[in-house]
C-alpha positions in Angstrom: -7.3 26.8 -7.0 -5.1 25.0 -9.0 -3.7 21.6 -8.8 -1.6 19.0 -10.6 -1.3 15.3 -10.7 1.9 13.9 -9.3 3.6 11.1 -10.9 6.5 9.1 -10.6 8.6 5.7 -12.5 10.3 5.6 -9.3 7.3 4.5 -6.9 4.6 1.5 -7.3 2.1 1.8 -9.9 -1.5 2.9 -9.3 -3.5 -0.3 -9.1 -6.2 1.5 -9.9 -7.8 5.2 -11.8 -6.0 7.0 -9.9 -3.4 9.4 -9.4 -0.3 8.9 -7.1 -1.1 11.9 -5.4 -2.4 15.8 -6.0 -0.4 18.4 -5.0 -2.5 21.4 -4.2 -0.8 25.1 -3.4 -1.1 23.9 -0.3 -1.0 20.4 0.7 -0.2 17.3 -1.4 -1.9 14.7 -1.7 -0.4 11.4 -1.5 -2.2 7.9 -2.0 -2.8 4.9 -0.4 0.7 2.7 -1.0 0.1 -0.8 -0.8 3.8 -3.0 0.3 4.9 -3.3 -4.0 7.9 -2.0 -6.6 7.9 -0.2 -9.1 6.8 -2.8 -11.4 3.7 -3.5 -9.5 5.6 -6.7 -7.2 4.0 -7.0 -4.7 6.7 -7.4 -1.8 7.4 -10.4 0.6 8.7 -11.1 3.8 8.3 -9.4 7.5 4.7 -6.2 8.0 8.1 -4.2 8.9 9.2 -5.6 4.9 5.9 -4.7 4.2 5.6 -1.0 6.0 8.9 0.1 5.0 7.5 -0.5 1.3 5.1 1.1 1.2 6.4 4.7 2.8 9.9 4.1 0.7 6.7 4.7 -2.2 5.3 7.6 -0.3 9.0 9.0 -0.4 9.8 8.9 -4.1 6.6 10.8 -4.8 6.3 13.3 -2.4 9.8 13.8 -3.9 8.6 14.3 -6.7 5.9 16.5 -6.1 8.8 18.7 -4.2 8.2 17.4 -0.8 9.3 15.0 1.4 8.9 12.4 5.2 9.9 15.4 7.3 7.0 17.4 6.2 4.5 14.9 5.7 2.1 16.3 8.6 -0.5 13.9 8.4 -0.8 9.8 8.6 -2.9 7.4 7.8 -2.4 3.2 7.8 -4.6 0.3 7.0 -4.2 -2.9 8.1 -6.0 -6.3 7.4 -4.9 -7.7 11.3 -4.6 -5.1 14.0 -1.8 -8.4 15.4 0.0 -5.8 13.5 0.1 -3.0 15.1 3.5 -3.0 17.6 5.7 -4.7 13.9 4.4 -1.9 11.4 4.9 0.8 14.5 8.3 -0.6 15.3 9.1 0.3 11.4 6.5 3.3 11.0 9.3 5.0 14.1 12.6 4.8 11.8 10.7 7.0 8.9 8.4 9.1 10.9 10.7 10.5 13.2 9.1 14.3 14.0 6.0 11.8 15.1 2.9 13.9 12.1 -0.6 13.3 13.0 -1.9 9.6 12.3 -4.7 6.7 12.6 -5.2 3.8 12.4 -7.3 1.1 11.6 -8.6 -2.2 11.1 -10.0 -2.8 7.7 -11.5 -6.2 6.7 -9.1 -6.5 3.4 -7.3 -4.6 1.1 -6.1 -4.1 -2.9 -4.4 -7.0 -3.6 -4.6 -9.1 -1.0 -2.1 -6.2 1.4 -2.0 -7.0 4.9 -0.6 -3.2 5.0 -1.7 0.3 3.1 -0.5 3.8 3.8 -1.5 7.5 2.8 -0.1 11.1 3.4 -0.5 14.6 3.5 2.4 16.1 2.7 3.3 20.1 2.5 4.5 21.2 -0.7 
C-alpha cells in the first residue's frame, strides 16, 4: 500500500518530527492540531476560538490531501480540562455537522501548554 506525506504552509507547522497528515488510498490520517496560526503562533482567546483554530488547521490539511471536513469519519479531541467540554462542543458542532464518530478525553498536558488538540481520520 502506498502512503504519502501531506504538508501545507496554510496550516500550523508540526511541533515535532511528524507529518501534518499521511494519505493512503483508503484514508487520510491527520495529526493532532493545536490552536496555532500558519506561522506557529499560539491562538489566545476562548475555548471556542481555540477549537475553531484547531479545526481550521485540520480543514486546510484535508484540502491539501484532496479531502474535506465533510469526509471526516473519526475525530479524537483532547482537553486539559473537561469543564471546557460544552464550550468546545458548541464550536465543534458548527464544523462537523455530519457528526462523525468521536472520542474526547481529558489529558494532563498538551504540547506548548495548550488546552485543546484535535485529530481526525477522513476519506480521500
